[in-house]
Backbone as CSV, one residue per row, in Angstrom:
resi,resn,N_x,N_y,N_z,CA_x,CA_y,CA_z,C_x,C_y,C_z
1,MET,22.170,17.023,5.492,20.933,17.547,6.004,19.958,16.417,6.334
2,TRP,19.759,15.501,5.381,18.889,14.366,5.644,19.688,13.297,6.373
3,HIS,19.055,12.639,7.287,19.741,11.638,8.083,19.017,10.309,7.946
4,ASP,19.758,9.278,7.669,19.168,7.951,7.551,19.016,7.363,8.943
5,ARG,17.777,7.259,9.412,17.522,6.782,10.768,17.845,5.300,10.933
6,ARG,17.707,4.546,9.840,17.938,3.111,9.949,19.371,2.808,10.366
7,SER,20.313,3.575,9.866,21.707,3.286,10.186,22.058,3.691,11.607
8,SER,21.271,4.581,12.212,21.600,5.036,13.552,20.881,4.235,14.637
9,ARG,20.000,3.353,14.252,19.279,2.561,15.257,20.201,1.488,15.824
10,ILE,20.282,1.487,17.102,21.055,0.450,17.765,20.107,-0.712,18.023
11,GLY,20.502,-1.872,17.608,19.669,-3.047,17.831,18.616,-3.264,16.764
12,ALA,18.697,-2.589,15.648,17.701,-2.751,14.593,17.775,-4.141,13.971
13,GLU,18.966,-4.670,13.844,19.127,-5.989,13.237,18.466,-7.090,14.060
14,PRO,18.638,-7.110,15.382,17.970,-8.164,16.161,16.438,-8.101,16.049
15,ILE,15.859,-6.922,15.872,14.410,-6.808,15.729,13.965,-7.514,14.455
16,SER,14.659,-7.253,13.350,14.264,-7.897,12.094,14.491,-9.402,12.166
17,GLU,15.528,-9.804,12.867,15.763,-11.243,13.029,14.645,-11.887,13.836
18,ARG,14.208,-11.220,14.891,13.098,-11.751,15.700,11.815,-11.781,14.885
19,THR,11.613,-10.774,14.050,10.422,-10.739,13.205,10.429,-11.911,12.239
20,ARG,11.565,-12.114,11.567,11.670,-13.243,10.631,11.453,-14.568,11.349
21,ALA,11.999,-14.699,12.548,11.833,-15.935,13.313,10.365,-16.134,13.694
22,GLY,9.695,-15.051,14.057,8.275,-15.141,14.405,7.416,-15.528,13.219
23,VAL,7.718,-14.962,12.056,6.976,-15.298,10.832,7.198,-16.765,10.489
24,LYS,8.432,-17.213,10.589,8.748,-18.608,10.280,8.021,-19.550,11.244
25,ALA,7.987,-19.191,12.529,7.294,-20.017,13.516,5.793,-20.052,13.234
26,ALA,5.221,-18.924,12.850,3.794,-18.872,12.529,3.489,-19.713,11.298
27,GLN,4.363,-19.651,10.306,4.154,-20.451,9.094,4.231,-21.939,9.408
28,SER,5.095,-22.315,10.326,5.203,-23.732,10.686,3.942,-24.205,11.418
29,ARG,3.202,-23.258,12.024,1.934,-23.592,12.680,0.757,-23.442,11.722
30,SER,1.057,-23.189,10.442,0.046,-23.037,9.377,-0.855,-21.823,9.595
31,VAL,-0.312,-20.776,10.183,-1.060,-19.533,10.335,-1.167,-18.879,8.961
32,LYS,-2.370,-18.425,8.605,-2.566,-17.791,7.307,-2.259,-16.304,7.427
33,PHE,-1.550,-15.793,6.427,-1.205,-14.384,6.401,-2.081,-13.677,5.385
34,GLY,-2.280,-12.402,5.567,-3.011,-11.614,4.591,-4.472,-11.437,4.953
35,ARG,-5.127,-10.717,4.111,-6.517,-10.368,4.323,-7.440,-11.512,3.890
36,GLU,-8.563,-11.668,4.600,-9.529,-12.686,4.227,-10.243,-12.279,2.948
37,LYS,-10.682,-13.255,2.189,-11.415,-12.991,0.962,-12.832,-12.544,1.311
38,LYS,-13.355,-11.619,0.508,-14.708,-11.124,0.730,-15.760,-12.172,0.401
39,LEU,-15.465,-12.996,-0.609,-16.401,-14.037,-1.026,-15.750,-15.404,-0.848
40,ASN,-16.452,-16.298,-0.164,-15.912,-17.649,-0.012,-16.196,-18.448,-1.286
41,ALA,-15.757,-19.686,-1.333,-15.879,-20.503,-2.540,-17.338,-20.694,-2.946
42,GLN,-18.193,-20.909,-1.982,-19.615,-21.102,-2.280,-20.219,-19.831,-2.884
43,GLN,-19.864,-18.682,-2.332,-20.368,-17.421,-2.861,-19.827,-17.155,-4.264
44,ARG,-18.546,-17.478,-4.503,-17.981,-17.293,-5.845,-18.709,-18.161,-6.869
45,ASN,-19.045,-19.380,-6.487,-19.807,-20.246,-7.382,-21.192,-19.667,-7.646
46,HIS,-21.796,-19.088,-6.614,-23.113,-18.465,-6.775,-23.017,-17.260,-7.724
47,VAL,-21.951,-16.486,-7.613,-21.731,-15.359,-8.522,-21.652,-15.863,-9.957
48,ARG,-20.897,-16.923,-10.187,-20.782,-17.480,-11.548,-22.141,-17.939,-12.083
49,LYS,-22.922,-18.552,-11.200,-24.253,-19.018,-11.604,-25.142,-17.836,-11.982
50,LEU,-25.096,-16.781,-11.185,-25.918,-15.603,-11.472,-25.495,-14.936,-12.779
51,ILE,-24.196,-14.892,-13.032,-23.710,-14.313,-14.288,-24.194,-15.152,-15.473
52,SER,-24.169,-16.469,-15.312,-24.638,-17.340,-16.401,-26.134,-17.164,-16.640
53,GLN,-26.852,-16.694,-15.624,-28.284,-16.411,-15.764,-28.521,-14.968,-16.227
54,GLU,-27.437,-14.335,-16.667,-27.460,-12.983,-17.246,-27.857,-11.887,-16.250
55,GLU,-27.514,-12.096,-14.977,-27.672,-11.025,-13.989,-26.562,-10.009,-14.198
56,ARG,-26.820,-8.766,-13.903,-25.809,-7.720,-14.082,-24.815,-7.750,-12.923
57,PRO,-23.540,-7.546,-13.231,-22.522,-7.563,-12.165,-22.796,-6.556,-11.047
58,GLY,-23.333,-5.405,-11.394,-23.651,-4.406,-10.365,-24.718,-4.888,-9.406
59,ASP,-25.716,-5.593,-9.933,-26.780,-6.136,-9.081,-26.243,-7.248,-8.180
60,ILE,-25.353,-8.054,-8.735,-24.739,-9.129,-7.945,-23.885,-8.531,-6.832
61,ALA,-23.155,-7.479,-7.168,-22.315,-6.811,-6.164,-23.170,-6.272,-5.023
62,THR,-24.305,-5.698,-5.366,-25.208,-5.176,-4.340,-25.744,-6.311,-3.473
63,LEU,-26.088,-7.419,-4.091,-26.613,-8.579,-3.374,-25.619,-9.088,-2.331
64,PHE,-24.339,-9.156,-2.720,-23.307,-9.681,-1.821,-22.611,-8.597,-0.998
65,LYS,-23.027,-7.336,-1.206,-22.448,-6.195,-0.476,-20.941,-6.090,-0.696
66,VAL,-20.548,-6.205,-1.980,-19.156,-6.042,-2.379,-19.131,-5.109,-3.589
67,SER,-17.938,-4.773,-4.051,-17.816,-3.914,-5.228,-17.941,-4.750,-6.501
68,ARG,-18.191,-4.057,-7.616,-18.231,-4.757,-8.900,-16.878,-5.379,-9.211
69,ALA,-15.808,-4.705,-8.811,-14.456,-5.239,-9.041,-14.294,-6.596,-8.349
70,THR,-14.857,-6.736,-7.154,-14.786,-8.002,-6.437,-15.545,-9.084,-7.195
71,VAL,-16.669,-8.712,-7.791,-17.441,-9.664,-8.597,-16.606,-10.125,-9.783
72,TYR,-15.975,-9.177,-10.462,-15.146,-9.530,-11.627,-13.960,-10.391,-11.215
73,ARG,-13.356,-10.107,-10.056,-12.247,-10.944,-9.566,-12.727,-12.357,-9.262
74,ALA,-13.947,-12.458,-8.721,-14.514,-13.782,-8.426,-14.723,-14.571,-9.715
75,LEU,-15.100,-13.890,-10.779,-15.302,-14.565,-12.059,-13.973,-15.022,-12.643
76,ALA,-12.928,-14.257,-12.402,-11.606,-14.575,-12.965,-10.939,-15.737,-12.230
77,SER,-11.311,-15.946,-10.970,-10.645,-16.998,-10.191,-11.278,-18.347,-10.383
């Protein structure tokens, strides 16, 4: 009843090979993969400074327009 579409695709293997080749070529050109960070290094340092001055993480998050979780991740890094 259920049909595995992957096995019925003609030419599926060359597509994945081209994808791998494209990724490898991009990596050789130093292309960065993934999502950009919400806070850059300078902002992360500023977050640490504000925390040391006993600012609340929620207030810091509002200041930088990020979530509290992002603030906590910045502190952990």
